[in-house]
C-alpha positions in Angstrom: 81.8 96.6 111.8 83.5 99.8 112.2 85.8 100.6 115.3 85.6 104.1 116.7 89.1 105.4 116.9 89.7 108.1 119.8 91.1 111.5 118.5 93.6 113.4 120.4 93.8 117.0 119.2 97.1 118.6 120.1 97.1 122.4 119.7 100.1 124.6 119.3 100.5 128.3 120.1 97.7 130.5 119.2 99.5 133.7 118.8 101.3 134.7 115.7 104.3 136.8 116.2 104.0 140.2 114.6 100.1 139.9 114.4 99.1 139.8 118.0 96.2 142.1 117.3 94.7 140.1 114.5 92.9 136.8 114.9 94.5 133.7 113.1 92.4 130.8 112.0 93.8 127.3 112.6 92.4 124.1 111.4 93.3 120.7 111.2 91.5 117.3 110.0 92.0 113.9 111.1 94.1 111.4 108.9 91.7 109.6 106.5 92.7 105.9 107.0 92.4 103.3 104.3 90.8 99.8 104.7 94.2 98.4 105.6 95.0 101.1 108.1 91.7 100.8 109.6 91.2 97.1 109.9 94.3 94.9 109.1 95.7 93.0 112.2 99.2 93.8 110.8 101.1 97.0 110.7 100.7 98.6 107.1 103.9 98.5 105.1 104.2 102.2 104.7 104.3 102.4 108.7 106.6 99.6 109.5 109.8 101.8 109.6 108.1 104.1 112.2 106.8 101.1 114.1 110.3 99.5 114.2 111.9 102.7 115.4 109.1 102.9 118.2 109.8 99.5 119.3 113.6 99.9 119.4 113.0 103.1 121.4 110.7 101.3 123.9 113.1 98.4 124.4 115.9 100.6 124.9 114.1 102.7 127.4 112.9 99.6 129.4 116.4 98.1 129.5 117.9 101.4 130.5 115.4 101.9 133.3 116.1 98.5 134.6 119.8 99.0 134.5 119.5 102.5 136.3 117.9 100.4 139.3 121.1 98.4 139.7 123.5 99.4 142.3 126.5 97.1 141.9 128.6 97.2 138.7 130.0 93.9 137.2 133.7 93.3 136.8 133.9 95.7 134.0 132.4 98.5 135.9 129.0 98.3 133.9 125.5 97.9 135.4 124.5 94.6 133.6 121.0 92.8 134.0 120.9 89.0 134.5 119.6 87.0 131.7 116.2 86.4 133.5 115.7 90.2 134.3 116.4 91.4 130.7 114.2 88.8 129.4 111.3 89.9 131.6 112.1 93.6 130.8 111.8 92.9 127.0 108.8 91.0 127.5 107.2 93.8 129.4 108.2 96.4 126.7 106.4 94.3 124.2 103.2 93.8 126.5 102.9 97.5 127.5 99.8 99.4 126.5 101.4 101.4 123.7 98.6 103.9 124.2 101.1 106.8 123.5 101.2 106.0 119.9 99.0 107.0 117.2 98.8 107.9 113.6 98.9 111.4 111.9 99.4 112.7 108.5 102.5 114.7 107.6 102.8 116.0 104.0 99.8 113.7 102.7 101.8 110.7 104.2 100.3 108.7 107.2 103.1 108.4 110.0 103.1 106.9 113.4 103.8 109.5 116.1 104.9 108.8 119.8 107.9 108.7 122.0 111.1 108.1 120.1 109.5 109.3 116.8 109.0 112.5 115.1 112.2 114.1 114.5 110.7 116.4 111.7 109.4 120.0 112.7 106.1 119.8 114.4 103.2 121.6 113.1 101.3 124.2 115.2 98.2 122.2 115.2 97.7 118.5 114.4 95.2 115.7 114.9 96.5 112.2 116.0 94.4 109.1 116.1 95.3 106.9 119.0 94.0 103.8 120.2 92.1 101.4 117.8 94.4 98.9 116.1 97.8 100.6 116.8 98.6 99.3 120.3 98.0 95.8 119.2 100.1 96.2 116.0 103.0 97.7 117.8 102.9 94.8 120.4 102.8 92.4 117.7 105.7 94.1 115.8 107.7 94.1 119.2 107.1 90.5 119.6 108.1 89.8 116.1 111.5 91.4 116.7 111.9 89.4 119.9 111.4 86.2 118.2 113.6 87.2 115.1 116.7 88.5 116.8 116.3 87.0 120.5 116.7 88.6 124.0 120.3 87.9 124.0 121.3 89.7 121.0 118.9 92.5 121.5 120.3 93.2 125.1 123.9 92.8 123.9 123.1 95.4 121.1 121.4 97.7 123.7 124.6 97.8 125.7 126.3 99.4 122.5 123.7 102.4 122.5 120.4 103.4 121.2 121.5 103.8 117.8 123.0 100.3 117.6 119.8 98.7 118.7 117.8 100.7 116.2 120.3 99.7 113.5 120.0 96.1 114.4 116.2 95.9 114.3 115.5 98.5 111.6 118.4 98.9 109.2 120.6 96.6 107.3 119.7 94.8 104.0 116.5 93.2 105.3 115.6 96.0 107.7 112.2 97.7 107.1 113.9 101.2 107.1 116.4 100.1 104.6 116.2 101.5 101.2 117.4 98.1 99.9 114.4 96.3 101.8 112.4 93.9 99.6 109.0 95.3 98.7 107.3 92.1 99.8 108.3 91.2 103.4 106.8 88.6 105.5 103.9 90.1 107.6 104.7 91.5 110.9 
């Protein structure tokens, strides 16, 4: 059974500086997904670093928004969430819709795209495949990290900054973004 994947076409500027009188042709094609990318319940290995970074970003964003709603600082002058609140916030970050994420091809390599990702220069025109298996895979990845590190450590690290949270989840000797990461890791 093939699942239709919605396409989102993002168009850049149509005018080309210096050639305002001439017409330019822009074209893009959808990424060609292999069987694993289309049908696996797990995040493909080559996309796990992007997935980890997306999860770290979303966890940090959700926690920061919850902290911003606090009005009374703790004894150290910080706005700190209670354990029950940050546990709920982290659960919500994993159970969100993840609809803003999708896959695109960059230099013949398929990459996840969405909030917190994509620091490379953006092409003028690109095709992004959203929906399909990506939201479920990102949710499972998020839940995996909650189980692996625990809410307490994740919140404690969040308080050190966004980079620290990403480093905890994604870097280090066993991290999916580490150059020393073993080739065969447990499925996320």
